[in-house]
C-alpha positions in Angstrom: -18.0 -45.0 -45.1 -19.7 -48.2 -47.2 -17.5 -50.9 -47.1 -16.6 -52.9 -49.6 -17.7 -56.5 -49.3 -15.5 -58.7 -48.2 -15.1 -61.5 -51.4 -14.0 -64.9 -50.2 -14.0 -67.2 -53.4 -14.6 -71.4 -53.7 -11.5 -72.9 -55.7 -14.0 -73.6 -58.6 -15.0 -70.6 -59.0 -11.5 -69.1 -58.4 -10.8 -71.4 -61.3 -13.6 -70.2 -63.6 -12.3 -66.5 -63.1 -8.1 -67.8 -63.8 -9.8 -69.5 -67.1 -11.3 -66.4 -68.0 -9.2 -63.8 -67.7 -6.4 -65.7 -69.2 -8.6 -66.3 -71.7 -7.8 -65.2 -75.3 -11.4 -65.9 -76.2 -13.2 -64.4 -73.8 -14.9 -60.6 -74.5 -12.6 -58.3 -73.4 -15.6 -57.3 -70.4 -15.8 -60.9 -69.3 -12.1 -60.9 -68.6 -12.0 -58.2 -67.1 -14.6 -58.7 -64.3 -12.8 -61.8 -63.7 -9.4 -59.6 -62.8 -11.2 -57.2 -60.8 -12.8 -60.0 -58.5 -9.8 -61.7 -58.9 -7.8 -58.8 -57.2 -10.8 -57.7 -54.6 -10.1 -61.5 -53.7 -6.8 -61.0 -52.5 -8.1 -58.6 -50.1 -7.1 -55.3 -52.3 -9.6 -52.3 -52.0 -11.4 -50.4 -54.5 -9.2 -47.8 -55.4 -6.2 -50.0 -55.8 -7.7 -52.6 -58.1 -9.0 -49.2 -59.8 -5.9 -48.3 -60.3 -4.2 -52.1 -60.9 -7.1 -52.8 -64.3 -6.8 -48.9 -65.2 -10.6 -48.7 -64.0 -11.6 -46.4 -61.6 -13.7 -47.2 -57.9 -17.5 -46.5 -59.6 -17.2 -49.4 -61.7 -15.1 -52.1 -59.4 -17.4 -51.2 -56.0 -20.3 -52.4 -58.5 -18.9 -55.3 -60.0 -17.8 -56.7 -56.5 -20.9 -55.9 -55.2 -22.2 -57.8 -57.8 -20.5 -60.5 -57.7 -20.8 -60.7 -53.5 -24.7 -61.5 -54.4 -24.8 -63.6 -56.7 -21.4 -64.4 -57.0 -20.4 -65.9 -60.8 -24.2 -65.0 -62.4 -23.5 -61.2 -61.4 -20.5 -61.1 -63.8 -23.2 -62.0 -66.4 -24.8 -59.1 -68.9 -28.6 -58.2 -67.6 -30.5 -59.3 -70.3 -32.6 -56.3 -72.4 -28.3 -54.2 -72.0 -27.1 -53.2 -75.6 -28.6 -51.6 -78.9 -31.9 -52.8 -79.4 -32.2 -55.1 -82.1 -33.8 -52.9 -85.0 -35.0 -56.3 -87.5 -37.7 -58.7 -86.1 -36.4 -62.7 -86.9 -38.4 -62.9 -89.4 -36.1 -60.2 -91.6 -32.8 -61.9 -90.3 -34.3 -65.6 -91.7 -35.8 -63.4 -95.0 -31.5 -63.1 -95.1 -30.2 -66.2 -95.2 -32.9 -67.9 -97.5 -32.1 -65.0 -100.0 -28.5 -65.7 -99.6 -28.4 -69.5 -99.4 -30.7 -70.4 -101.7 -30.5 -67.6 -104.8 -28.7 -65.3 -106.5 -28.5 -62.3 -108.2 -29.6 -61.3 -111.6 -26.0 -60.0 -112.8 -23.3 -62.3 -110.3 -22.9 -65.5 -109.1 -23.3 -64.4 -105.4 -24.3 -61.8 -103.1 -22.2 -58.4 -101.5 -24.0 -57.2 -98.6 -24.9 -54.3 -100.8 -26.6 -56.3 -103.4 -28.2 -58.0 -100.6 -28.8 -55.0 -98.7 -30.4 -53.5 -101.6 -32.2 -57.0 -102.2 -33.8 -57.0 -98.9 -34.6 -53.4 -98.2 -32.1 -53.4 -94.9 -28.2 -51.5 -94.5 -25.1 -53.6 -95.4 -24.0 -53.3 -91.9 -27.2 -55.3 -91.1 -26.2 -58.1 -94.0 -23.0 -57.8 -92.4 -24.3 -58.7 -89.1 -27.0 -61.2 -90.4 -23.7 -63.4 -92.3 -21.2 -63.3 -89.5 -24.1 -63.9 -86.9 -24.5 -67.3 -89.1 -21.1 -68.1 -90.6 -22.4 -67.3 -93.9 -19.2 -66.4 -96.3 -21.0 -65.7 -100.3 -17.8 -64.1 -101.4 -15.2 -68.0 -100.6 -15.5 -71.0 -102.9 -13.6 -73.7 -102.6 -12.0 -76.0 -104.9 -13.7 -79.5 -104.2 -14.0 -83.1 -105.6 -16.1 -86.3 -104.7 -14.4 -89.0 -106.6 -16.3 -91.2 -109.2 -14.6 -94.9 -109.2 -17.1 -97.6 -108.1 -14.2 -99.3 -106.5 -13.5 -96.0 -104.1 -13.2 -97.8 -100.8 -11.0 -100.8 -102.7 -7.9 -98.6 -103.2 -8.2 -96.7 -100.2 -8.4 -98.9 -97.7 -5.9 -101.1 -100.1 -3.6 -97.7 -100.7 -3.8 -96.2 -96.7 -3.5 -100.0 -95.5 0.4 -98.8 -97.0 0.5 -96.3 -95.2 -0.1 -97.3 -92.4 0.9 -100.9 -92.5 3.9 -101.6 -95.2 4.5 -105.1 -95.4 7.9 -106.1 -94.3 11.0 -106.3 -96.6 9.6 -104.5 -99.4 9.6 -100.5 -100.4 6.3 -98.3 -100.8 6.8 -95.8 -103.5 4.2 -93.2 -104.0 5.0 -92.0 -107.9 4.1 -89.7 -109.9 4.9 -86.9 -112.7 4.6 -83.1 -112.5 4.1 -82.2 -115.5 4.3 -78.5 -116.9 7.0 -77.0 -114.7 7.6 -74.1 -116.4 11.4 -71.9 -116.4 10.1 -68.2 -116.0 11.9 -65.3 -116.1 11.3 -61.8 -115.0 10.6 -58.7 -116.7 12.9 -57.0 -114.1 14.8 -57.6 -111.5 12.7 -58.0 -108.1 13.4 -56.4 -105.0 15.1 -57.5 -101.7 12.8 -57.7 -98.6 13.8 -55.4 -96.2 12.2 -54.1 -92.5 8.4 -52.7 -93.2 9.1 -54.4 -97.2 8.2 -57.9 -98.5 10.7 -58.2 -101.8 8.7 -57.6 -104.9 8.2 -59.6 -108.2 7.1 -58.3 -111.7 3.7 -59.9 -112.0 4.7 -60.7 -116.0 7.6 -63.0 -116.8 8.6 -64.3 -119.5 8.5 -68.6 -120.5 11.9 -70.5 -121.3 10.1 -73.5 -122.1 8.6 -76.6 -119.1 9.8 -80.2 -117.9 8.3 -82.5 -116.2 9.2 -84.0 -112.9 9.1 -88.1 -112.5 9.5 -88.6 -109.0 9.2 -91.5 -105.7 9.1 -91.1 -102.8 9.7 -93.6 -100.3 7.0 -93.3 -97.6 8.9 -95.0 -94.5 12.0 -93.1 -95.1 11.6 -90.4 -96.5 13.9 -89.9 -99.8 13.1 -88.8 -103.5 13.7 -90.5 -106.5 13.9 -88.0 -109.2 14.5 -87.4 -113.4 13.3 -84.4 -115.6 12.3 -85.6 -118.8 10.6 -82.8 -121.7 7.8 -85.2 -121.8 5.9 -87.6 -120.3 4.7 -90.7 -122.0 4.8 -94.1 -121.7 8.7 -93.8 -123.0 9.8 -91.3 -119.9 7.7 -93.4 -117.2 9.5 -96.3 -119.0 13.1 -94.7 -118.3 12.2 -93.5 -114.8 10.9 -97.3 -113.8 14.2 -98.6 -115.0 15.7 -95.9 -112.7 13.3 -96.8 -109.5 14.5 -100.5 -110.2 18.7 -100.1 -110.5 18.3 -97.6 -107.5 16.8 -100.2 -104.9 17.8 -102.7 -103.1 16.9 -106.1 -106.0 15.4 -108.2 -103.5 13.2 -106.5 -102.2 9.9 -105.9 -103.3 8.2 -102.9 -105.0 5.0 -101.0 -103.8 3.6 -98.5 -106.2 1.0 -96.2 -105.7 0.4 -94.4 -109.0 -2.7 -92.7 -110.2 -4.6 -93.3 -113.4 -2.7 -91.6 -116.3 -3.1 -93.3 -119.1 0.7 -93.8 -119.2 0.5 -95.9 -116.6 -1.4 -98.6 -117.4 -0.3 -98.2 -121.0 0.4 -102.0 -122.8 4.6 -101.7 -122.7 4.4 -100.0 -119.9 2.3 -103.6 -118.3 4.9 -105.8 -120.3 7.3 -104.1 -118.6 6.1 -105.1 -115.0 5.3 -108.5 -116.5 9.3 -108.5 -116.3 10.1 -107.2 -113.0 7.7 -108.9 -110.5 9.0 -107.6 -107.9 6.7 -104.6 -108.8 3.6 -104.0 -107.7 1.0 -101.8 -108.7 -1.8 -100.5 -106.2 -4.1 -97.1 -108.1 -5.3 -94.7 -105.8 -9.1 -93.8 -106.8 -9.9 -91.4 -109.4 -10.1 -87.3 -108.6 -7.9 -88.3 -105.1 -4.7 -87.4 -106.1 -4.0 -86.1 -102.7 -4.2 -89.6 -101.2 -0.7 -89.8 -103.1 2.1 -89.2 -101.0 4.6 -87.5 -103.2 2.2 -84.4 -103.9 3.2 -83.3 -101.0 6.7 -83.2 -102.0 5.5 -81.4 -105.2 4.0 -78.8 -102.8 7.1 -78.2 -100.8 9.0 -78.3 -104.4 6.6 -75.9 -105.6 6.4 -73.4 -102.3 10.6 -73.5 -101.1 12.3 -73.4 -105.3 9.5 -73.1 -108.7 7.5 -70.6 -107.3 9.6 -67.6 -107.1 12.8 -68.7 -109.0 13.9 -66.9 -111.6 14.8 -69.3 -114.6 16.6 -68.2 -117.5 16.3 -71.5 -119.3 15.2 -75.1 -118.6 18.2 -76.4 -117.6 19.0 -73.7 -115.3 15.0 -74.7 -113.7 16.5 -78.3 -113.9 19.4 -77.6 -111.7 17.3 -75.8 -109.6 14.9 -79.1 -109.1 18.2 -81.6 -108.6 19.6 -79.2 -106.0 16.6 -79.2 -103.9 15.8 -82.7 -104.5 19.9 -83.4 -103.4 19.1 -81.4 -100.5 15.6 -83.4 -99.1 17.7 -86.3 -99.3 20.7 -85.6 -97.3 18.1 -84.8 -94.3 15.0 -86.9 -95.5 11.0 -85.9 -94.5 8.9 -88.6 -94.1 4.6 -86.9 -94.7 3.2 -89.1 -91.9 0.0 -90.8 -92.6 -2.3 -90.9 -89.8 -6.5 -91.0 -91.0 -7.6 -94.5 -91.2 -9.4 -95.6 -94.2 -13.1 -95.4 -91.8 -12.2 -92.7 -90.3 -11.9 -90.9 -94.1 -15.0 -92.8 -95.5 -16.8 -91.4 -92.2 -16.0 -87.5 -93.2 -16.5 -88.7 -97.0 -19.9 -90.4 -96.6 -22.1 -86.8 -95.6 -20.7 -85.3 -98.3 -21.6 -88.0 -100.9 -25.3 -88.1 -99.4 -25.1 -84.0 -100.3 -24.3 -84.5 -103.4 -26.7 -87.2 -104.9 -29.3 -84.1 -103.5 -27.8 -82.0 -106.2 -27.0 -84.6 -109.3 
């Protein structure tokens, strides 16, 4: 009877095999083989290893012998194994080129079946090619680059306030969330239970809107907020007065705002002139992602408004104020981590690519 090869591992081999055996990203076959060899290194016979791994003695014997003869290389898949490729590289490249540089006559993007008909292959072949090259014609992301000529200057100014705020001052991220709708569903939703998520009707009844003016204290996480029917400069001035009353008079106020016309109205400029402790810092155009208060708006929408049922604007307003009060009881600081240089470096290739399409 043939004796099973004795397996003695070096420390490097053991570490690599253990890493492969534990990995969730490794292919199942590689993880399976690594476990067999580790068990063999413990001195276990092929029959025991087969029982513990759910394999058979012949398979264990094969990989044990290959590892003994070739070490780690013996566990790799032999070249030429597996299903032979039906189409040559030229056909693959033509599918990729057509996908990236053209579109079907009656649609904005290719599907696996329309590309299959165009290329004269099966839709499963198209899917394999797309998956192999990470091509996803069915997906699209919203995207916009700022064309503000002072983009870098404003970017550095605002991020400087986030990462290195001035002493004896308050930094506020300020904006309005307009047109928040008080929506009432046409039928009551069903509650969540085991095996079923909660439900709500797709249609609704509109009961009016409100606008939330909010100022997020960047260092503390607290929010000053008020709801008003409109969002003209008159309402903005009322909100500025509220901020003025709600903050210590001896502290300067640095406000980060967007370029909405209300923020630059003549009456607002006059008010700023009468309140010299207020300093305005404008974010670049088309850069709302730079205003931290947008994170608070996102949480408000996701946690309180989107699934809410409001039979009136008053109910909606009350819910918003309740959310702000609970937030301020245990405020969450939204920490900015990226430096201006890191953002500029990341955006530079996008601007360069965008210029090629302009």
